[in-house]
OpenMM code with the backbone's topology and positions (N, CA, C; nanometers):
from openmm import Vec3, app, unit

residues = "MET ALA THR ALA THR LYS THR GLN THR GLN THR LYS ILE LYS ALA ARG ALA LYS THR LYS ILE LYS ALA LYS THR LYS ILE LYS THR LYS ALA ALA PRO ALA ARG SER ALA ALA ARG VAL THR PRO LEU GLY ASP ARG VAL VAL VAL LYS GLN SER ARG GLN ASP GLU VAL ARG ALA SER GLY LEU VAL ILE PRO ASP THR ALA ARG GLU LYS PRO GLN LEU GLY GLN VAL ILE ALA VAL GLY PRO GLY ARG LEU ASP ASP ASN GLY LYS ARG ILE THR ILE ASP LEU LYS VAL GLY ASP ARG VAL LEU TYR ALA LYS TYR SER GLY GLN ASP VAL PRO ARG GLY VAL PHE GLY ASP GLU GLU ASP TYR MET ILE LEU LYS GLU SER ASP ILE LEU ALA LYS LEU ALA".split()
positions = [
    Vec3(7.1575, -13.8495, -11.1696),
    Vec3(7.0955, -13.8319, -11.0876),
    Vec3(7.1223, -13.8394, -10.9582),
    Vec3(7.2340, -13.8047, -10.9422),
    Vec3(7.2790, -13.7606, -10.7859),
    Vec3(7.2578, -13.6027, -10.7308),
    Vec3(7.2572, -13.5399, -10.8790),
    Vec3(7.1665, -13.4301, -10.7994),
    Vec3(7.0323, -13.4184, -10.7985),
    Vec3(6.9569, -13.4969, -10.8175),
    Vec3(6.8241, -13.4963, -10.8163),
    Vec3(6.8040, -13.6271, -10.6236),
    Vec3(6.8821, -13.6968, -10.6529),
    Vec3(6.8947, -13.7767, -10.4423),
    Vec3(6.9165, -13.6297, -10.3572),
    Vec3(7.0315, -13.5368, -10.4121),
    Vec3(7.0687, -13.4376, -10.3131),
    Vec3(6.9950, -13.3609, -10.2820),
    Vec3(6.9442, -13.2896, -10.3826),
    Vec3(6.7632, -13.1967, -10.4172),
    Vec3(6.6789, -13.2684, -10.2979),
    Vec3(6.6618, -13.3766, -10.3080),
    Vec3(6.5404, -13.4740, -10.2195),
    Vec3(6.5621, -13.4757, -10.0979),
    Vec3(6.7108, -13.4995, -10.0762),
    Vec3(6.8156, -13.5471, -9.8988),
    Vec3(6.7691, -13.3846, -9.8732),
    Vec3(6.7394, -13.2743, -9.9311),
    Vec3(6.8055, -13.1401, -9.8941),
    Vec3(6.6433, -13.0989, -9.8414),
    Vec3(6.5688, -13.1628, -9.8710),
    Vec3(6.4046, -13.0899, -9.8653),
    Vec3(6.3539, -13.2056, -9.7621),
    Vec3(6.4064, -13.3176, -9.7139),
    Vec3(6.3727, -13.3693, -9.6253),
    Vec3(6.4394, -13.3415, -9.5033),
    Vec3(6.5693, -13.2761, -9.5141),
    Vec3(6.6461, -13.2461, -9.3724),
    Vec3(6.5186, -13.1056, -9.3580),
    Vec3(6.5272, -12.9952, -9.4479),
    Vec3(6.4532, -12.8847, -9.4309),
    Vec3(6.3311, -12.9337, -9.3556),
    Vec3(6.2237, -13.0175, -9.4272),
    Vec3(6.1172, -13.0426, -9.3267),
    Vec3(6.1384, -13.0918, -9.2113),
    Vec3(6.2231, -13.1689, -9.1602),
    Vec3(6.2724, -13.2229, -9.0526),
    Vec3(6.2982, -13.1208, -8.9598),
    Vec3(6.3827, -13.0214, -8.9837),
    Vec3(6.3984, -12.9005, -8.9139),
    Vec3(6.2705, -12.8466, -8.8636),
    Vec3(6.1492, -12.8031, -8.9408),
    Vec3(6.0237, -12.7552, -8.9449),
    Vec3(5.9916, -12.8168, -8.8121),
    Vec3(5.9394, -12.9402, -8.8245),
    Vec3(5.8502, -12.9891, -8.7708),
    Vec3(5.9796, -13.0012, -8.6470),
    Vec3(6.0384, -12.9827, -8.5831),
    Vec3(6.1614, -12.9746, -8.4693),
    Vec3(6.1135, -12.8713, -8.3963),
    Vec3(6.1252, -12.7623, -8.4933),
    Vec3(6.1143, -12.6191, -8.4493),
    Vec3(5.9186, -12.6100, -8.4281),
    Vec3(5.8890, -12.6882, -8.4686),
    Vec3(5.7093, -12.6664, -8.4402),
    Vec3(5.6843, -12.6805, -8.3108),
    Vec3(5.7823, -12.7993, -8.2745),
    Vec3(5.7604, -12.9186, -8.1828),
    Vec3(5.8109, -12.8407, -8.0727),
    Vec3(5.8727, -12.7686, -8.0736),
    Vec3(6.0040, -12.6981, -7.9755),
    Vec3(5.8772, -12.5647, -7.9265),
    Vec3(5.8288, -12.4906, -8.0169),
    Vec3(5.7581, -12.3921, -7.9579),
    Vec3(5.6398, -12.4068, -7.9460),
    Vec3(5.5704, -12.5271, -8.0107),
    Vec3(5.4240, -12.5361, -7.9482),
    Vec3(5.4445, -12.5130, -7.7904),
    Vec3(5.2749, -12.4327, -7.7954),
    Vec3(5.2335, -12.3214, -7.7004),
    Vec3(5.0803, -12.4799, -7.5813),
    Vec3(5.1401, -12.4927, -7.4885),
    Vec3(5.0289, -12.5611, -7.4370),
    Vec3(4.9733, -12.4781, -7.3820),
    Vec3(4.8361, -12.5046, -7.3923),
    Vec3(4.7243, -12.4179, -7.3341),
    Vec3(4.6450, -12.4850, -7.2459),
    Vec3(4.5750, -12.4382, -7.1390),
    Vec3(4.5275, -12.4900, -7.0415),
    Vec3(4.3855, -12.4442, -7.0475),
    Vec3(4.3211, -12.5227, -6.9980),
    Vec3(4.1427, -12.5115, -6.9864),
    Vec3(4.0757, -12.3316, -6.9548),
    Vec3(4.0684, -12.2461, -6.9853),
    Vec3(3.9717, -12.1317, -6.9089),
    Vec3(3.9003, -12.2073, -6.8310),
    Vec3(3.9910, -12.1562, -6.6741),
    Vec3(3.8464, -12.1849, -6.5249),
    Vec3(3.7275, -12.1388, -6.5586),
    Vec3(3.6607, -12.2224, -6.5154),
    Vec3(3.4760, -12.1588, -6.5438),
    Vec3(3.4698, -12.0127, -6.4511),
    Vec3(3.4393, -11.9360, -6.4998),
    Vec3(3.3867, -11.7785, -6.4842),
    Vec3(3.2598, -11.7880, -6.3556),
    Vec3(3.3318, -11.7224, -6.2652),
    Vec3(3.2293, -11.7058, -6.1468),
    Vec3(3.1766, -11.6129, -6.1336),
    Vec3(3.0619, -11.5328, -6.0708),
    Vec3(2.9889, -11.4894, -6.0614),
    Vec3(3.1232, -11.3001, -5.9532),
    Vec3(3.0818, -11.2574, -6.0341),
    Vec3(3.1627, -11.1499, -5.9747),
    Vec3(3.0963, -11.0379, -5.8602),
    Vec3(3.1490, -11.0409, -5.7596),
    Vec3(3.0813, -10.9434, -5.6500),
    Vec3(3.1410, -10.8124, -5.6820),
    Vec3(3.0805, -10.7537, -5.7121),
    Vec3(3.0907, -10.5628, -5.7437),
    Vec3(3.0232, -10.4619, -5.6175),
    Vec3(3.1065, -10.3691, -5.5843),
    Vec3(3.0388, -10.2473, -5.5051),
    Vec3(3.0707, -10.1831, -5.5896),
    Vec3(2.9433, -10.0845, -5.6118),
    Vec3(2.9779, -9.9750, -5.6528),
    Vec3(3.0206, -9.8509, -5.5673),
    Vec3(3.0892, -9.7569, -5.6901),
    Vec3(3.1458, -9.6462, -5.6114),
    Vec3(3.0324, -9.5252, -5.5699),
    Vec3(3.0723, -9.4496, -5.4586),
    Vec3(2.9716, -9.3298, -5.4663),
    Vec3(2.8021, -9.3640, -5.4397),
    Vec3(2.7648, -9.2541, -5.5093),
    Vec3(2.6046, -9.2493, -5.5315),
    Vec3(2.5330, -9.3586, -5.6410),
    Vec3(2.6722, -9.4597, -5.7127),
    Vec3(2.6290, -9.5375, -5.8009),
    Vec3(2.5328, -9.6827, -5.7572),
    Vec3(2.4829, -9.7022, -5.8085),
    Vec3(2.3955, -9.8861, -5.8097),
    Vec3(2.3859, -9.9301, -5.9159),
    Vec3(2.3713, -10.0970, -5.8952),
    Vec3(2.4120, -10.1258, -6.0164),
    Vec3(2.2900, -10.2328, -6.0600),
    Vec3(2.1734, -10.1932, -6.1566),
    Vec3(2.0605, -10.2872, -6.1737),
    Vec3(2.0933, -10.3699, -6.2682),
    Vec3(1.9673, -10.4893, -6.2754),
    Vec3(1.9870, -10.5762, -6.3680),
    Vec3(1.8362, -10.5561, -6.3918),
    Vec3(1.8626, -10.4880, -6.5857),
    Vec3(1.7703, -10.5091, -6.6310),
    Vec3(1.6687, -10.5928, -6.6664),
    Vec3(1.5156, -10.5538, -6.6522),
    Vec3(1.4235, -10.6869, -6.6927),
    Vec3(1.4027, -10.7264, -6.8384),
    Vec3(1.4101, -10.8027, -6.8767),
    Vec3(1.3820, -10.8545, -7.0214),
    Vec3(1.2317, -10.8132, -7.0551),
    Vec3(1.2325, -10.7490, -7.2072),
    Vec3(1.1100, -10.7027, -7.2262),
    Vec3(1.0441, -10.8346, -7.3284),
    Vec3(0.9099, -10.9311, -7.3170),
    Vec3(0.8306, -11.0006, -7.3751),
    Vec3(0.8609, -11.0276, -7.5556),
    Vec3(0.9459, -11.1300, -7.6159),
    Vec3(0.9584, -11.1512, -7.7151),
    Vec3(0.8302, -11.1331, -7.8108),
    Vec3(0.6893, -11.2025, -7.7769),
    Vec3(0.6008, -11.2151, -7.8756),
    Vec3(0.5178, -11.0913, -7.8074),
    Vec3(0.4341, -10.9907, -7.8571),
    Vec3(0.3611, -10.9576, -7.8004),
    Vec3(0.2108, -11.0361, -7.8520),
    Vec3(0.1374, -11.0022, -7.7457),
    Vec3(-0.0372, -10.9999, -7.7640),
    Vec3(-0.1011, -11.0467, -7.8365),
    Vec3(-0.0622, -10.9848, -7.9506),
    Vec3(-0.0766, -11.0005, -8.0916),
    Vec3(-0.0345, -11.1458, -8.1813),
    Vec3(0.0961, -11.2121, -8.1330),
    Vec3(0.1541, -11.3216, -8.1813),
    Vec3(0.2288, -11.2372, -8.2150),
    Vec3(0.2868, -11.1581, -8.2381),
    Vec3(0.4216, -11.0929, -8.3560),
    Vec3(0.5347, -11.0846, -8.2822),
    Vec3(0.6154, -11.1412, -8.3191),
    Vec3(0.7571, -11.1381, -8.2630),
    Vec3(0.8529, -11.0883, -8.2680),
    Vec3(0.8931, -11.0205, -8.1608),
    Vec3(0.9887, -10.8989, -8.1977),
    Vec3(1.1370, -10.9125, -8.1999),
    Vec3(1.2034, -10.9653, -8.2919),
    Vec3(1.3402, -10.9105, -8.3008),
    Vec3(1.4372, -10.8172, -8.1693),
    Vec3(1.5667, -10.9161, -8.1440),
    Vec3(1.6483, -10.8159, -8.0774),
    Vec3(1.6781, -10.6947, -8.1138),
    Vec3(1.7103, -10.6471, -8.2351),
    Vec3(1.7442, -10.5165, -8.2554),
    Vec3(1.6384, -10.4133, -8.2966),
    Vec3(1.5376, -10.4300, -8.2636),
    Vec3(1.3847, -10.4016, -8.2784),
    Vec3(1.3320, -10.3473, -8.1222),
    Vec3(1.3785, -10.4125, -8.0253),
    Vec3(1.3396, -10.4115, -7.8939),
    Vec3(1.3887, -10.2665, -7.8116),
    Vec3(1.2917, -10.2142, -7.7658),
    Vec3(1.3280, -10.0899, -7.6858),
    Vec3(1.4317, -10.1216, -7.5638),
    Vec3(1.4804, -9.9952, -7.5560),
    Vec3(1.5810, -10.0488, -7.4112),
    Vec3(1.4634, -10.0410, -7.2662),
    Vec3(1.4722, -10.1379, -7.2082),
    Vec3(1.3990, -10.1301, -7.0827),
    Vec3(1.4467, -10.0230, -7.0228),
    Vec3(1.3574, -9.9871, -6.9256),
    Vec3(1.3430, -9.8779, -6.7953),
    Vec3(1.3384, -9.9380, -6.7108),
    Vec3(1.3150, -10.0518, -6.7026),
    Vec3(1.2739, -10.1197, -6.5437),
    Vec3(1.4121, -10.2287, -6.5097),
    Vec3(1.4158, -10.2112, -6.3678),
    Vec3(1.5539, -10.3402, -6.3076),
    Vec3(1.5168, -10.3466, -6.1951),
    Vec3(1.5833, -10.4168, -6.1181),
    Vec3(1.6200, -10.4562, -6.0107),
    Vec3(1.7302, -10.4122, -5.9642),
    Vec3(1.7808, -10.3914, -5.8129),
    Vec3(1.9141, -10.3154, -5.7311),
    Vec3(1.9670, -10.4671, -5.7441),
    Vec3(2.0864, -10.4381, -5.7532),
    Vec3(2.1900, -10.5693, -5.7496),
    Vec3(2.2833, -10.5223, -5.6679),
    Vec3(2.3268, -10.3987, -5.6150),
    Vec3(2.4272, -10.3730, -5.5492),
    Vec3(2.4043, -10.2144, -5.5204),
    Vec3(2.4460, -10.1638, -5.4018),
    Vec3(2.4183, -10.0262, -5.3840),
    Vec3(2.5146, -9.9723, -5.3215),
    Vec3(2.6109, -9.8958, -5.3806),
    Vec3(2.7043, -9.8240, -5.3219),
    Vec3(2.7025, -9.7295, -5.1706),
    Vec3(2.8213, -9.6902, -5.1278),
    Vec3(2.7986, -9.6222, -4.9690),
    Vec3(2.7447, -9.4964, -4.9637),
    Vec3(2.7282, -9.4277, -5.0325),
    Vec3(2.6678, -9.2825, -5.0934),
    Vec3(2.7890, -9.2065, -5.1233),
    Vec3(2.6776, -9.0465, -5.1960),
    Vec3(2.8198, -8.9734, -5.1733),
    Vec3(2.8404, -8.8605, -5.0423),
    Vec3(2.9388, -8.8080, -5.0427),
    Vec3(2.9776, -8.6879, -4.9621),
    Vec3(2.9786, -8.5455, -4.9858),
    Vec3(2.8580, -8.5096, -4.9044),
    Vec3(2.8659, -8.3634, -4.9127),
    Vec3(2.9632, -8.2962, -4.9228),
    Vec3(2.9598, -8.1539, -4.8568),
    Vec3(3.0417, -8.0601, -4.8706),
    Vec3(3.1088, -8.0652, -4.7338),
    Vec3(3.0250, -8.0579, -4.6566),
    Vec3(3.1527, -8.1651, -4.4668),
    Vec3(3.2273, -8.2557, -4.5057),
    Vec3(3.1848, -8.3243, -4.6053),
    Vec3(3.2861, -8.4568, -4.5808),
    Vec3(3.1547, -8.5750, -4.5024),
    Vec3(3.0417, -8.5456, -4.4637),
    Vec3(2.9391, -8.6443, -4.4532),
    Vec3(2.9141, -8.7104, -4.5664),
    Vec3(2.8760, -8.8719, -4.5250),
    Vec3(2.8161, -8.9489, -4.6012),
    Vec3(2.7025, -8.9424, -4.6241),
    Vec3(2.6115, -8.9056, -4.7474),
    Vec3(2.4700, -8.8895, -4.7380),
    Vec3(2.4484, -9.0376, -4.7887),
    Vec3(2.3616, -9.2058, -4.7104),
    Vec3(2.3143, -9.2758, -4.7723),
    Vec3(2.1977, -9.2341, -4.8839),
    Vec3(2.2444, -9.4114, -4.9642),
    Vec3(2.1236, -9.3749, -5.1294),
    Vec3(1.9909, -9.4282, -5.0526),
    Vec3(1.8753, -9.3837, -5.0884),
    Vec3(1.7121, -9.4685, -5.0238),
    Vec3(1.6985, -9.5898, -5.0910),
    Vec3(1.8043, -9.6617, -5.1674),
    Vec3(1.7523, -9.7659, -5.2151),
    Vec3(1.8401, -9.8941, -5.1589),
    Vec3(1.7869, -10.0141, -5.1325),
    Vec3(1.8379, -10.1390, -5.0856),
    Vec3(1.8330, -10.2507, -5.1780),
    Vec3(1.8964, -10.3432, -5.1949),
    Vec3(1.9316, -10.4249, -5.2514),
    Vec3(1.8171, -10.5199, -5.2985),
    Vec3(1.7171, -10.5698, -5.4141),
    Vec3(1.6298, -10.6314, -5.3936),
    Vec3(1.5188, -10.4988, -5.4779),
    Vec3(1.5142, -10.3503, -5.4467),
    Vec3(1.4255, -10.3220, -5.4878),
    Vec3(1.3737, -10.3037, -5.6667),
    Vec3(1.2805, -10.2758, -5.6931),
    Vec3(1.2413, -10.2672, -5.8565),
    Vec3(1.2589, -10.1254, -5.8143),
    Vec3(1.2917, -10.0867, -5.9695),
    Vec3(1.3523, -9.9242, -5.9763),
    Vec3(1.2713, -9.9379, -6.1869),
    Vec3(1.2381, -9.7909, -6.1826),
    Vec3(1.2410, -9.7564, -6.3083),
    Vec3(1.3331, -9.6164, -6.3123),
    Vec3(1.4176, -9.6185, -6.4184),
    Vec3(1.4975, -9.5003, -6.4412),
    Vec3(1.5007, -9.4254, -6.5835),
    Vec3(1.5729, -9.3130, -6.6350),
    Vec3(1.5551, -9.2718, -6.6935),
    Vec3(1.5902, -9.3401, -6.8613),
    Vec3(1.5627, -9.3209, -6.9379),
    Vec3(1.5843, -9.3868, -7.0899),
    Vec3(1.7148, -9.4227, -7.1120),
    Vec3(1.7545, -9.2850, -7.1469),
    Vec3(1.9362, -9.3108, -7.2032),
    Vec3(2.0076, -9.2545, -7.0950),
    Vec3(2.0205, -9.2773, -6.9740),
    Vec3(2.1083, -9.2485, -6.8302),
    Vec3(2.1643, -9.4181, -6.8388),
    Vec3(2.3087, -9.3866, -6.7729),
    Vec3(2.3820, -9.5250, -6.7119),
    Vec3(2.4510, -9.5564, -6.8023),
    Vec3(2.5554, -9.6545, -6.7496),
    Vec3(2.6362, -9.7658, -6.8344),
    Vec3(2.6391, -9.8815, -6.8358),
    Vec3(2.6082, -9.9338, -6.9834),
    Vec3(2.6033, -10.0159, -6.9507),
    Vec3(2.7579, -10.1146, -6.9298),
    Vec3(2.7354, -10.2838, -6.8593),
    Vec3(2.7695, -10.3427, -6.8264),
    Vec3(2.7922, -10.4404, -6.9108),
    Vec3(2.9145, -10.4993, -6.9959),
    Vec3(2.9167, -10.6113, -7.1024),
    Vec3(2.9045, -10.7140, -7.0171),
    Vec3(2.8170, -10.8365, -7.0894),
    Vec3(2.7862, -10.9602, -7.0705),
    Vec3(2.8924, -11.0083, -7.0708),
    Vec3(2.8650, -11.0983, -6.8933),
    Vec3(2.9837, -11.2388, -6.9197),
    Vec3(3.0267, -11.1884, -6.7976),
    Vec3(3.0581, -10.9977, -6.7557),
    Vec3(3.1153, -10.9877, -6.6126),
    Vec3(3.1125, -11.0327, -6.4900),
    Vec3(2.9607, -11.0517, -6.5078),
    Vec3(2.8790, -11.1109, -6.3921),
    Vec3(2.8808, -11.2686, -6.3367),
    Vec3(2.8953, -11.3178, -6.4587),
    Vec3(2.9185, -11.4295, -6.5023),
    Vec3(2.7957, -11.5214, -6.5313),
    Vec3(2.6896, -11.4366, -6.6151),
    Vec3(2.5745, -11.4954, -6.6645),
    Vec3(2.5647, -11.3818, -6.7921),
    Vec3(2.4513, -11.4394, -6.8682),
    Vec3(2.4468, -11.3447, -6.9782),
    Vec3(2.3345, -11.2610, -6.9315),
    Vec3(2.2828, -11.1889, -6.8551),
    Vec3(2.2097, -11.1093, -6.8535),
    Vec3(2.2503, -10.9574, -6.8454),
    Vec3(2.1735, -10.8911, -6.8569),
    Vec3(2.1918, -10.7281, -6.8768),
    Vec3(2.2096, -10.6318, -6.7634),
    Vec3(2.3080, -10.6003, -6.7385),
    Vec3(2.3163, -10.5208, -6.5915),
    Vec3(2.3396, -10.3795, -6.6296),
    Vec3(2.3009, -10.2090, -6.5282),
    Vec3(2.3566, -10.1107, -6.5876),
    Vec3(2.3981, -10.0686, -6.4085),
    Vec3(2.4993, -9.9602, -6.4518),
    Vec3(2.5690, -9.9219, -6.3401),
    Vec3(2.5016, -9.7836, -6.3648),
    Vec3(2.4144, -9.7416, -6.2533),
    Vec3(2.3741, -9.5761, -6.2939),
    Vec3(2.3963, -9.4806, -6.1176),
    Vec3(2.3451, -9.3794, -6.1933),
    Vec3(2.3625, -9.3326, -6.0194),
    Vec3(2.2497, -9.2691, -6.0104),
    Vec3(2.2591, -9.2322, -5.8636),
    Vec3(2.1132, -9.2503, -5.7782),
    Vec3(2.0190, -9.1218, -5.8322),
    Vec3(2.0943, -9.0198, -5.9014),
    Vec3(1.9873, -8.9052, -5.9219),
    Vec3(1.8735, -8.9576, -6.1030),
    Vec3(1.9838, -9.0967, -6.1189),
    Vec3(1.9288, -9.1646, -6.2578),
    Vec3(1.7907, -9.1995, -6.2534),
    Vec3(1.7358, -9.2853, -6.1686),
    Vec3(1.6898, -9.3538, -6.0795),
    Vec3(1.5118, -9.2618, -6.0398),
    Vec3(1.4474, -9.2531, -6.1390),
    Vec3(1.3194, -9.1851, -6.1354),
    Vec3(1.2218, -9.2499, -5.9894),
    Vec3(1.2150, -9.4137, -5.9865),
    Vec3(1.1192, -9.3975, -5.8919),
    Vec3(1.1411, -9.5085, -5.8476),
    Vec3(1.0914, -9.5552, -5.7037),
    Vec3(1.1061, -9.6881, -5.6519),
    Vec3(0.9569, -9.7523, -5.6865),
    Vec3(0.9715, -9.8934, -5.7454),
    Vec3(0.8190, -9.9358, -5.7405),
    Vec3(0.8362, -10.0222, -5.6242),
    Vec3(0.6748, -10.0461, -5.6039),
    Vec3(0.6417, -10.1114, -5.4757),
    Vec3(0.6366, -10.2692, -5.5163),
] * unit.nanometer
topology = app.Topology()
chain = topology.addChain("A")
for resn in residues:
    res = topology.addResidue(resn, chain)
    for name in ("N", "CA", "C"):
        topology.addAtom(name, app.Element.getBySymbol(name[0]), res)
C-alpha cells in the first residue's frame, strides 16, 4: 500500500507543478482596437477606385451567387495620386478627381484586401491608363 500512496502523491505533485507552469505562462490578451478607416494616398499616376456592386437578383427573379458574378467594371474614385513625372521631371496631373464615376478595363488593376479601409467594400488600385472613361 505504501507504493500506491507514493505514486499517487507523485502524480498529485506533478499535476500541481503543471498548473503552476500554466499559470505563469498564461498570456494576457487585450481586445483588438476598432479599425479606423485608413487614409490612403496612391503614388504616381495611380487611382483608388471603390468597385460598384452588382445586383444579386436579376429582373427575371434569378438570384446570382457570389461565385457566378462577373467582376464589375464601374467604380467611384476614392483617392488620386499626384500624377506621373515626364522625362523633364515635370509632374503631369491626372484628369480625375475624388468622387468621379469611372469605367475601367476588365482585368486591370490590383485588388485591395477587404477590411483595409475599415469596411467590407471592394477596392482597386488602377493606373490612369487603365481607366477607359469618366462617366457624367
